[in-house]
GUFI-994555 format. One line per 10 residues: their letters; for each residue x, y, z of N, C-alpha, C. Coordinates in steps of 0.02 Angstrom, whole numbers. Each point is the difference from the previous one (the first is absolute). Example, Ala and Ser with C-alpha at 12.3 -4.5 7.8 and 13.67 -1.06 7.14 Angstrom:
AS> 660 -284 390 -45 59 0 45 60 0; -18 53 -36 42 59 3 -39 55 37
//
This chain:
XXXXXXXXXX> -34 -1352 1244 -42 -96 -56 4 21 -65; -29 42 -21 -26 50 -74 67 -9 -17; 50 30 33 83 39 -42 34 -88 -15; -15 -28 50 11 -91 -37 -12 -35 -65; -69 -6 5 -40 -15 -47 51 49 -79; -14 68 4 31 50 -59 59 -23 14; 47 -20 10 63 -7 4 -36 -76 -30; 16 -65 26 -28 -38 -30 4 -9 -46; -49 31 -20 -32 -8 -81 45 55 -48; 13 34 17 65 43 -40 53 -49 -28
XXXXXXXXXX> 35 -14 78 72 -44 -6 -4 -60 -23; -64 -43 -22 2 -53 0 -53 -25 -95; -49 49 14 -52 1 -60 44 30 -48; -4 68 -14 22 38 -21 70 6 -58; 49 -33 64 34 -38 -7 37 -47 -48; -59 -73 10 -9 -57 -55 54 -28 45; 30 6 69 57 -34 29 -45 -59 13; 0 -36 28 -23 -58 6 -27 -28 111; -32 15 26 -13 -1 56 16 -61 44; 11 35 60 42 -44 40 -56 -29 47
XXXXXXXXXX> -4 -69 -6 -59 -14 19 24 -26 83; 65 -16 15 9 1 63 -25 53 52; -70 -41 42 -13 62 48 48 77 46; 64 -78 33 38 24 26 59 46 -14; 21 -24 -88 44 57 -30 -32 52 -22; -68 24 -29 -56 67 -12 11 38 68; -18 -36 49 -4 35 61 60 18 58; 72 -39 -50 59 52 37 14 41 -49; -15 -33 -83 9 75 -52 -47 70 7; -48 -18 30 -29 93 24 9 23 64
XXXXXXXXXX> 28 -46 9 22 31 80 81 37 -29; 40 -43 -24 65 57 -9 -16 58 -52; -90 -9 -24 10 59 -42 -46 43 34; -2 -16 83 -31 60 39 -45 -10 3; -58 -34 -7 -61 -13 50 3 -47 52; -64 -1 33 -5 -12 72 -20 -62 -8; 18 -78 37 -32 -45 14 -74 -10 -1; -24 6 44 -69 41 -20 -26 -5 -22; 20 68 -62 -35 15 -67 5 -39 -55; 47 -40 -2 40 -54 -30 -48 -51 17
XXXXXXXXXX> -27 -34 51 -40 -24 -25 -64 2 6; -34 48 8 -72 38 -14 0 -7 -88; 62 21 -38 10 18 -39 -7 -92 -61; 19 -56 7 15 -40 17 -52 -46 15; -29 34 31 -87 -39 44 -56 13 -67; 7 67 0 -34 59 -63 -19 -40 -75; 93 -32 -23 -1 -23 -65 -30 -74 14; 26 -26 59 -46 -70 -25 -56 17 21; -40 18 29 -85 -2 -4 17 8 -44; 7 51 -95 -23 22 -33 7 -60 -29
XXXXXXXXXX> 68 -33 -15 -18 -61 -30 -51 -51 29; -26 -27 54 -51 -30 26 -44 16 -25; -19 57 -30 -71 24 -37 -4 -29 -65; 25 -19 -34 1 -35 -61 -38 -78 8; 42 -24 54 -55 -65 35 -33 -22 56; -14 63 27 -19 -22 62 -98 4 24; 5 -34 24 -98 -26 -14 -22 60 77; 35 38 36 -26 31 49 4 93 -31; 7 15 -81 -50 44 -50 -38 -20 -24; -64 -2 16 -50 -40 -63 15 57 -62
XXXXXXXXXX> -8 59 -3 -20 15 -64 49 25 -34; 50 -64 14 72 -30 -47 -46 -79 -45; -41 -7 48 -15 -65 -72 -77 13 -1; -15 73 15 -97 -27 -41 17 47 -61; -34 -20 -52 8 16 -53 -12 110 -24; 20 30 -40 3 47 12 -45 14 -38; -49 84 59 -62 21 -30 17 24 -76; -35 11 -41 3 60 -76 -1 42 18; -34 57 55 32 54 13 -18 -12 65; 36 47 47 6 -23 45 -10 103 56
XXXXXXXXXX> -4 -14 47 -4 67 68 55 -24 46; 34 35 32 41 -39 68 -47 71 42; -2 -29 43 -31 72 68 67 -41 40; 35 64 37 78 -3 32 -73 0 57; 83 -11 56 -35 -36 67 29 80 16; -31 27 67 47 74 39 60 -12 -27; 43 -56 51 78 -14 2 20 29 -68; -42 -38 -61 57 -1 -63 -28 81 -29; -54 41 27 -4 63 -46 51 48 41; 25 -29 87 48 46 35 58 -11 -36
XXXXXXXXXX> 17 -69 -38 59 -43 -36 3 50 -63; -48 -14 -28 11 16 -68 -24 43 -27; 0 88 6 -21 45 -13 -30 8 -74; -43 58 -27 -53 -25 -60 65 -7 -45; 57 27 6 35 11 -65 -6 -63 -28; 62 -56 64 13 -58 -11 -82 -50 -19; -21 17 49 -81 -33 -30 1 17 -70; -20 76 -32 -35 -9 -75 67 -15 -57; 77 10 25 35 -62 -45 -4 -57 18; -16 -39 38 -19 -50 -4 -83 -23 -58
XXXXXXXXXX> -27 39 23 -48 -8 -49 12 5 -76; 52 51 -23 8 6 -36 34 -73 -38; 47 1 41 44 -70 -32 -45 -40 -5; -56 -26 13 -56 -33 6 -10 -13 -91; -35 87 2 -36 -12 -75 46 3 -57; 80 -2 5 41 -12 -59 27 -88 1; -11 3 77 5 -86 -20 96 -8 28; -1 28 59 54 -9 12 -8 -57 66; -59 20 40 -9 -24 38 -53 -33 -10; -26 -49 59 -75 -42 -22 -31 5 51
XXXXXXXXXX> -43 -36 27 -52 -27 63 42 -14 59; 47 -48 -56 47 -49 93 80 51 -19; 44 -2 -33 26 57 22 24 71 38; -77 57 -6 -23 10 26 -4 4 82; -31 -70 -7 -17 0 75 61 -55 40; 66 5 -45 41 -29 5 52 41 62; 2 55 -78 13 79 38 -16 36 29; -78 7 39 -10 30 54 33 -39 48; -9 -74 -1 1 -21 61 88 -22 16; 53 25 -47 77 11 15 -4 93 24
XXXXXXXXXX> -34 22 -23 -21 77 41 -15 -24 60; -55 -1 35 -14 -18 65 80 -43 33; 24 -32 -12 22 -34 3 63 24 55; 4 73 -46 76 38 13 -1 60 66; 86 10 -11 -29 -3 109 39 69 -35; -29 46 -19 20 70 -24 -42 35 30; 22 54 9 -61 84 45 6 34 -59; 33 3 -58 -3 26 -47 -52 -38 -61; -45 13 -60 -3 -35 -52 -14 54 -32; 41 13 -61 -34 37 -65 31 -39 -84
XXXXXXXXXX> -55 41 -42 -16 -47 -45 68 -20 -32; 72 5 -4 56 -5 -37 16 -67 79; -16 -24 47 14 -55 22 -55 -72 -31; -71 39 18 -42 -22 -66 6 -61 -36; 53 59 -77 -5 -1 -35 85 -78 -12; 34 19 55 42 -55 17 -20 -69 6; -50 7 63 -23 -60 18 -62 -51 -57; -3 49 -31 -60 -23 -75 81 -59 -32; 55 57 -27 49 -44 -42 11 -60 59; 16 -8 58 -11 -56 41 -15 -60 -15
XXXXXXXXXX> -65 4 31 -37 -28 -19 -23 -20 -52; 12 32 -70 -7 -31 -68 64 -54 -22; 54 24 30 60 -22 -31 -29 -80 31; -19 -4 47 -16 -43 49 -44 -89 -2; -47 57 -77 -68 -54 -26 29 -15 -68; 4 -76 -15 5 -27 -40 -37 0 -47; 20 37 -77 -69 17 -39 -5 77 -5; 21 39 24 1 100 -2 47 13 -18; 40 -26 -64 63 33 3 -1 41 -40; -54 -9 -38 -16 90 -47 -48 54 65
XXXXXXXXXX> -31 -19 19 -41 28 71 77 24 44; 42 -16 -24 65 27 67 55 30 -66; 1 -20 -61 31 43 -18 -40 66 -32; -79 9 3 -39 54 1 34 46 61; -45 -12 53 48 8 67 61 41 14; 60 -32 -25 44 32 -1 -4 60 -40; -11 -8 -70 -12 56 -61 -41 69 32; -42 -37 65 -31 68 44 58 20 29; 30 -25 41 29 8 43 83 65 9; -13 -30 -102 73 28 9 -21 36 -58
XXXXXXXX> -19 8 -12 -35 55 -70 14 78 21; 46 5 -47 4 87 -5 -51 37 -34; -28 52 37 -47 32 -49 28 42 -65; -51 1 -39 43 17 -69 -45 67 2; 35 66 -32 -44 54 -26 30 60 69; -54 28 -17 -18 64 64 -45 -18 30; 46 7 37 -64 -4 70 -42 75 14; -62 3 23 -65 42 -4 -1 0 74
//
């Protein structure tokens, strides 16, 4: 499923192509690209739930006022999916203002919905980029995250 999300993101968002709105047409295109129909359905449902998070009353953390300082305690399931490096990266992004309380929770929600046995920091970065792209008013944060994702290290590495 994650491969399909990456395919869609890279082929539509980064190429700035107009996204195909017709569900059947998009499914046909993904099938022609070699993806299995069951996985396509899961990926499209994942994207639909991402869009729903913005308006959903089922996610009370999105309607609450964000605390000035927050502390995130992760559930055992979240700890199993998000390793120390990933959790540290989320905290770092909050500290530099790329993520806020709401977008962090959206990222964690979307990570937990991924149907993938292996999950790493690079995968997390792509999920963050997808979330920020889909949340209106976070264009600067998206741009910062994009820079972090594609930034080449400068100078010598020690």
